[in-house]
C-alpha positions in Angstrom: 45.9 -21.3 10.7 43.0 -18.8 10.8 42.3 -19.5 7.0 42.2 -23.3 7.9 39.5 -22.7 10.8 37.3 -20.7 8.4 37.7 -23.5 5.7 36.6 -26.1 8.3 33.8 -23.9 9.7 32.6 -23.5 6.1 32.7 -27.3 5.4 30.9 -27.9 8.7 28.1 -25.3 7.8 27.8 -26.9 4.2 27.5 -30.4 5.7 24.7 -29.1 8.1 22.8 -27.5 5.2 23.3 -30.4 3.0 22.0 -33.0 5.6 19.1 -30.6 6.2 18.3 -30.5 2.5 18.8 -34.3 2.2 16.2 -34.9 5.0 13.8 -32.5 3.3 14.2 -34.3 0.1 13.9 -37.7 1.7 10.6 -36.5 3.4 9.2 -35.2 0.1 10.3 -38.6 -1.6 8.5 -40.5 1.0 5.4 -38.3 1.3 5.2 -36.2 -1.9 4.2 -32.6 -1.7 1.3 -33.0 0.4 0.5 -29.9 2.7 -1.6 -32.2 4.9 1.5 -33.4 6.8 2.8 -31.4 9.9 6.1 -29.5 9.2 9.0 -31.4 10.5 11.4 -29.8 13.2 14.0 -29.1 10.3 11.2 -27.4 8.3 10.0 -25.3 11.1 13.6 -24.2 11.8 14.2 -23.6 8.1 11.1 -21.4 8.0 12.2 -19.4 10.9 15.7 -19.0 9.5 14.2 -18.1 6.1 12.2 -15.5 7.9 15.1 -14.0 9.7 17.4 -14.0 6.5 14.8 -12.3 4.6 14.4 -9.5 7.0 16.5 -6.5 5.8 19.0 -4.8 8.1 17.3 -2.1 9.9 13.8 -3.4 10.0 14.1 -4.4 13.6 15.2 -0.8 14.6 12.2 0.9 12.7 10.2 2.6 15.3 6.4 2.7 15.0 5.5 6.1 13.8 1.7 5.6 14.7 1.1 6.3 18.4 -0.8 3.7 20.1 -4.1 4.6 21.6 -7.5 2.9 22.3 -8.9 4.5 19.2 -6.0 3.0 17.1 -6.4 -0.3 18.6 -10.0 -0.3 17.8 -9.4 0.6 14.2 -6.8 -2.2 13.9 -9.1 -4.6 15.6 -11.8 -4.0 13.0 -9.2 -4.3 10.2 -7.9 -7.5 11.6 -11.4 -9.0 12.0 -12.3 -8.1 8.2 -9.0 -8.9 6.7 -6.7 -11.2 8.8 -8.9 -13.3 10.9 -9.9 -15.7 8.1 -6.5 -17.3 8.5 -5.0 -16.0 11.8 -8.4 -16.1 13.8 -9.8 -13.1 15.7 -7.4 -14.0 18.8 -4.4 -14.6 16.6 -4.3 -18.5 17.5 -4.5 -19.5 13.8 -7.1 -21.8 14.7 -9.2 -21.5 11.6 -10.2 -23.9 8.6 -7.7 -21.7 6.4 -5.0 -21.3 8.9 -4.8 -24.9 9.9 -4.6 -26.3 6.5 -1.8 -23.9 5.3 1.7 -25.3 5.1 3.3 -24.4 7.5 0.0 -23.7 9.4 -0.6 -20.3 10.6 1.3 -19.7 13.8 -0.2 -18.8 17.2 0.8 -15.1 17.2 0.2 -14.8 20.9 3.4 -16.9 21.6 7.1 -15.6 21.8 8.1 -16.4 18.2 5.7 -13.5 17.0 5.6 -11.4 20.3 9.4 -11.2 20.4 9.5 -9.5 16.9 9.8 -5.7 17.1 7.1 -3.4 15.5 9.6 -2.8 12.5 9.7 -6.5 11.9 6.0 -7.1 12.1 5.5 -4.0 9.8 7.9 -5.6 7.3 6.2 -9.0 7.4 2.8 -7.7 6.9 3.9 -5.4 4.1 6.1 -7.9 2.4 4.8 -11.4 3.2 6.9 -14.5 3.7 8.0 -16.6 0.8 7.1 -20.5 0.8 4.2 -19.8 3.4 0.7 -18.7 2.9 1.5 -15.2 4.1 0.9 -12.7 1.2 2.4 -9.1 0.9 -0.3 -6.5 1.8 1.8 -3.4 1.2 1.4 -1.1 -1.7 0.4 2.3 -0.7 0.9 4.8 2.1 -2.4 3.9 3.3 -1.6 0.3 3.5 1.7 1.2 5.3 -0.2 3.0 8.1 -2.6 0.2 8.5 0.2 -2.2 8.9 1.8 0.0 11.7 -1.6 0.0 13.4 -1.8 -3.8 12.9 1.6 -4.2 14.6 0.0 -2.5 17.8 -3.0 -4.8 17.6 -0.6 -7.9 17.2 1.2 -6.8 20.5 -2.2 -6.6 22.1 -3.4 -10.1 21.0 -2.2 -11.9 24.5 -4.5 -9.4 26.3 -7.7 -9.6 23.9 -10.8 -9.6 26.1 -13.8 -11.6 25.4 -15.9 -8.4 24.7 -13.4 -7.4 22.0 -13.6 -10.9 20.5 -17.3 -10.8 20.3 -17.2 -7.4 18.8 -14.8 -8.9 16.2 -17.2 -11.6 15.3 -19.7 -9.4 14.1 -17.0 -7.8 11.7 -15.7 -11.1 10.3 -16.6 -11.7 6.5 -19.6 -14.0 5.9 -19.9 -16.5 3.4 -23.1 -17.1 1.4 -24.1 -19.9 3.7 -23.8 -17.8 6.7 -25.8 -14.9 5.1 -28.6 -17.7 4.3 -28.6 -18.8 7.8 -28.8 -15.5 9.2 -31.7 -14.4 6.9 -33.5 -17.6 7.9 -33.1 -16.8 11.5 -34.4 -13.3 11.0 -37.3 -14.7 9.0 -38.1 -17.3 11.8 -38.0 -14.5 14.6 -40.2 -12.2 12.5 -42.8 -15.1 12.3 -42.7 -15.7 16.0 -43.2 -12.1 16.6 -46.2 -11.9 14.2 -47.8 -15.3 15.5 -47.5 -14.0 19.3 -51.1 -13.8 20.7 -51.9 -10.1 21.1 -53.2 -9.0 24.4 -56.6 -7.1 24.3 -56.8 -4.5 27.0 -60.5 -3.9 28.3 -61.1 -0.4 29.5 
């Protein structure tokens, strides 16, 4: 009897997987491999399941060896602004040109899907990336590992990011050639303004 129950459970699970796969294939057949489309609920569920399955046993329980402090948060904030904000935005919303155009789009990391992960899980994702998404693996050295633990603290802080912190991060965001040019032109303009200001003559 028990064997029959397990067999039926297996059949049901297989049918669910196959119907999900059939749905995805039908979608691809209809729309091609375009990354412009919004992922369907099935794909979003599949991506979450893939992330959960990829997480090795013990990742959730791993404790963060780096103690949290304002100095560590400041360091992680600068690292995030320079390396992560291009896709994830300074505030973790994913609302950037790159983040929005990925498939699936970069998630809003201030929400429960990310915030409910443990530091150990966040660390594993930063170090190893997530297959079939735009999230690359950043690990490789002891130094990278330490940075990843610090970033886990910062990710936890994202929902409480202040306006001042965000403004500070904007100065640290990488700039493209167009932005550098714009900044140089602004500087030049201000310099000329200062030079052309009428000089006040003081009579003694």
